[in-house]
C-alpha positions, 0 to 999 in steps of 0.5 A: 500500500505504501508504494501505491500511495507514494505513486499516487502522491507523485501523480497528484503533485505532477498534475498540480504542477502543470497549472499551479505552483507551491506557495512557499509562504503557506505553512502547509506549502499548498499549491496556488493555481497560476493565472494563465496569460493567453493575450490582451484581447477581450475574448482572450481575457475571458478565456483566461478567467474561465480557465483560471476558475476551472483550475481553482476547482481542479486544484482544490480537488487534487489538493484534497486527494494529496492531503488524504494520501499524505495522511495515509502515509503518515499513518503508515509511518506511525504504524496505525494505518488500517485502523479506523480513527473512530472505533479503533477496529481494523479497516477491512482489507477490501476497503483499503484496496479499493480506497487506500486513503480510507481512515475509517471502517465502512460502518463508521463511514456509514454512520458519519454520512447517515447511511445507516 
């Protein structure tokens, strides 16, 4: 799992770096989307704003995924990976295979999302 998570981390960072940069001033070194510079014409400016807006949404989703991966890697380092953070029970291996960043068992997840 660690290898799979490290590969996912590298993939997410690579994808983010195609349209964003790390903010060195941020305490978490989060990414910031770059504002595209297509041109100075009105339609080009509108395209820049639209593309930037799309990039902000994509950046947010990719950063969430990256945080989940980094959290899972921290749990591996601590030796607590695969243990539900709510009930302390082991997370079913099938769940971890399907979603390696899971930090809760299925029962606790259903309870939290009110699917019970």
